[in-house]
C-alpha positions in Angstrom: 51.9 19.2 -94.7 48.8 21.2 -96.2 45.3 19.5 -96.0 43.5 20.1 -99.0 40.1 18.9 -98.0 40.2 19.4 -94.3 37.1 18.6 -92.0 34.8 18.2 -95.8 32.4 15.5 -95.6 32.1 13.6 -98.4 30.3 10.6 -99.3 32.0 7.3 -101.4 29.8 4.9 -103.0 31.7 1.7 -104.5 34.5 3.3 -101.8 36.3 -0.8 -100.1 37.7 -1.9 -103.2 39.5 -0.5 -106.0 39.3 2.8 -107.7 36.8 3.8 -104.7 39.2 2.5 -102.1 41.9 4.9 -103.6 38.9 8.1 -103.6 38.5 7.0 -99.4 42.1 6.7 -99.0 43.1 9.8 -100.6 40.2 11.7 -99.0 41.3 10.9 -95.7 44.7 10.9 -96.5 43.8 15.0 -97.1 41.8 15.7 -93.9 38.0 14.8 -95.0 35.6 13.1 -92.8 34.4 10.2 -95.4 31.2 8.3 -95.2 31.6 4.8 -97.8 29.6 2.1 -98.5 29.7 -1.6 -100.2 27.5 -4.3 -100.3 30.2 -6.0 -98.6 31.4 -5.8 -95.1 34.7 -7.1 -94.5 36.8 -5.3 -97.0 35.1 -2.3 -95.8 35.5 -2.6 -92.0 39.0 -3.4 -92.4 39.4 -0.1 -94.6 37.3 2.0 -92.3 40.1 0.5 -88.9 43.2 1.0 -90.8 42.5 4.5 -92.3 41.0 6.0 -88.7 44.1 4.7 -87.2 46.4 6.8 -89.7 44.2 9.7 -90.4 44.6 12.7 -90.5 40.7 13.0 -91.9 39.1 10.2 -90.6 35.9 7.5 -92.3 33.0 5.5 -91.1 31.9 2.3 -93.5 28.1 1.9 -94.3 27.2 -1.3 -95.6 25.0 -0.4 -98.9 23.5 -1.9 -101.7 23.2 1.2 -104.2 20.6 -0.9 -106.4 18.4 -0.5 -103.6 17.4 3.3 -103.4 16.1 2.8 -99.6 20.1 2.4 -98.5 21.2 5.1 -101.2 18.7 6.8 -99.2 19.9 6.1 -95.5 23.5 6.2 -97.1 22.6 9.9 -97.1 20.6 10.5 -93.7 23.6 8.4 -91.3 25.8 11.1 -93.3 23.8 14.0 -92.3 23.0 12.4 -89.2 27.1 12.1 -88.2 28.1 15.1 -89.2 25.5 17.7 -90.2 26.2 18.7 -93.6 27.8 17.3 -97.1 30.3 19.3 -98.9 30.6 16.1 -101.7 29.2 13.2 -103.7 31.3 10.8 -105.1 29.3 8.7 -107.3 31.8 5.3 -107.9 29.8 1.6 -107.4 29.4 -0.3 -110.3 30.6 -3.2 -112.7 32.0 -4.1 -115.5 30.3 -7.6 -116.7 32.8 -10.2 -118.6 32.6 -9.6 -122.3 29.8 -10.6 -124.9 28.5 -9.8 -127.5 25.6 -8.3 -127.4 23.5 -11.2 -129.9 24.4 -13.2 -126.3 23.4 -10.3 -124.3 19.6 -10.0 -122.9 17.3 -7.1 -122.1 17.5 -7.8 -118.3 20.7 -7.3 -117.9 21.3 -4.8 -119.6 18.3 -3.3 -117.2 20.0 -4.6 -114.2 23.3 -2.9 -115.4 21.6 0.3 -116.5 19.9 0.4 -112.8 23.6 -0.4 -111.0 25.6 1.8 -113.0 23.4 4.9 -113.7 20.4 5.4 -111.6 22.2 4.7 -109.0 24.1 7.8 -109.4 21.0 10.1 -110.6 19.4 8.5 -107.1 22.2 9.3 -105.1 22.7 12.7 -106.2 19.1 13.0 -106.0 19.4 12.6 -102.2 22.5 14.6 -101.9 21.5 17.6 -103.7 19.6 19.1 -100.5 22.6 19.1 -98.6 25.0 19.5 -101.1 23.1 23.0 -102.3 23.4 24.1 -98.7 27.2 24.4 -99.3 27.8 24.7 -102.4 29.1 21.7 -102.3 29.9 19.2 -105.4 29.4 15.5 -106.9 32.3 13.8 -108.8 30.7 10.9 -111.0 33.4 8.2 -112.2 32.4 7.1 -115.5 35.1 5.3 -117.9 37.7 5.9 -120.7 35.0 3.5 -123.3 31.9 6.0 -122.3 33.6 7.9 -125.1 36.1 6.0 -127.1 33.6 2.6 -127.0 34.6 -0.9 -125.8 34.3 -4.5 -127.5 31.6 -6.9 -126.6 30.6 -4.4 -124.1 27.6 -2.3 -125.0 25.5 -2.1 -122.3 28.3 -1.4 -120.0 29.6 1.3 -122.5 25.7 2.5 -122.5 26.3 3.0 -119.1 29.1 4.9 -119.0 28.4 7.4 -121.7 24.9 8.3 -120.0 27.3 9.5 -116.8 29.3 11.9 -119.1 25.6 13.4 -120.5 24.2 13.1 -117.1 27.1 14.9 -115.5 26.5 18.0 -118.0 22.3 18.4 -118.2 23.2 18.2 -113.9 25.7 21.1 -113.9 23.3 23.3 -116.0 20.7 22.5 -113.5 22.5 22.6 -110.0 24.7 25.8 -110.9 21.4 27.8 -110.0 22.4 26.8 -106.3 26.5 26.9 -106.9 26.7 23.1 -107.2 29.7 22.2 -109.3 29.0 18.4 -111.2 31.9 16.6 -112.9 33.5 13.6 -113.9 36.0 11.4 -114.5 36.9 8.4 -117.1 39.8 6.2 -116.0 41.3 4.2 -118.9 43.2 1.0 -117.7 43.4 1.0 -113.5 45.1 -1.9 -112.3 42.1 -2.9 -109.8 41.0 -6.3 -108.3 38.1 -6.3 -110.7 40.6 -6.0 -113.8 42.4 -8.7 -112.1 39.2 -10.6 -112.0 38.1 -9.8 -115.6 41.7 -10.9 -117.0 41.7 -14.1 -114.9 39.0 -15.1 -117.0 41.2 -15.2 -120.1 43.4 -17.9 -121.5 46.3 -16.3 -119.7 45.9 -13.4 -117.3 49.8 -12.5 -117.0 49.6 -11.8 -120.7 45.8 -9.7 -120.8 47.0 -6.9 -117.8 50.6 -6.9 -120.1 48.5 -6.2 -123.6 46.0 -3.8 -120.7 49.7 -1.8 -119.7 50.8 -1.7 -123.6 47.5 0.0 -124.6 48.7 3.5 -122.7 51.5 5.6 -124.1 52.8 5.6 -120.8 52.8 1.9 -120.8 51.7 0.8 -117.5 47.9 1.0 -116.6 47.1 3.8 -113.9 46.9 3.4 -109.7 43.5 3.9 -107.3 45.8 6.4 -105.8 45.8 8.5 -109.3 42.0 8.0 -109.4 41.8 9.5 -105.3 43.9 12.4 -106.1 42.0 13.2 -109.5 38.9 13.3 -107.2 40.5 15.6 -105.0 41.4 18.0 -107.8 38.1 18.2 -109.0 36.3 18.6 -105.5 39.1 20.6 -104.0 40.7 22.5 -106.6 39.0 23.0 -109.4 36.4 25.7 -108.6 35.8 26.9 -112.2 35.3 23.9 -113.8 31.3 22.7 -113.9 30.4 19.5 -116.4 33.9 18.7 -117.4 34.6 14.7 -118.3 38.5 14.2 -116.5 39.7 12.3 -118.5 42.3 9.6 -116.7 43.7 7.1 -119.2 47.5 7.1 -119.8 46.9 8.5 -123.2 44.9 5.5 -124.5 42.9 7.4 -126.6 45.3 8.9 -128.8 47.1 7.8 -131.8 46.0 5.1 -134.6 46.3 1.3 -133.7 45.9 -1.7 -135.7 41.4 -2.1 -134.9 40.1 -3.6 -137.9 38.1 -6.8 -137.0 36.5 -7.2 -140.7 38.4 -10.7 -141.5 40.0 -10.6 -144.8 
């Protein structure tokens, strides 16, 4: 079997579950040497053991709070010391808070989410770029479809994801002089532990998931593996792409639908 990212050193933030787990798994399956992080240790350590047994690539888990710049620096330093270089950074770690209207959201909550979802991407990129420039490597940022189309009762989250798309384009311009590509993927509904957690906060979790499935033209949610394969495409094969936002949405943004919320 041809390995699509053999021996390429890849850093993945938020890699212990959900979309990040799918990315780590796909990259290891394609021969990459992955260093991934998360705040919680148990899930990351278990994934490290599982994937190293299966190969053909390898992975190393590092406990890291990506809202803290010193933790991000340590993550990049550990990777460089372990492998000598870095070929790819995948910024994925982030959070979707429970839905609530703007009136019920504090400015402090907004600032905290900006730091977690957006500033961490900037900090990780800044730390990794000296290594990526040496290898003419690339960055893949994980945004969200809602960064383009909006979402009800989620203005801070949507703002962070829209900013990721814009930052991707700006950084692609800056880093082109070094041969570094910067792209992003924008998943729509992907069945992850976070999606299931949000569904459980509704009166009927099963109905919430069914509604989520029906939002796509394809009648289902995306998978963690599909997100991993999209990231791998941008890292390994989309060598003439920079500054793009790859929608991974099953057609959720297409066609008209009932959307009016104005009382009659």
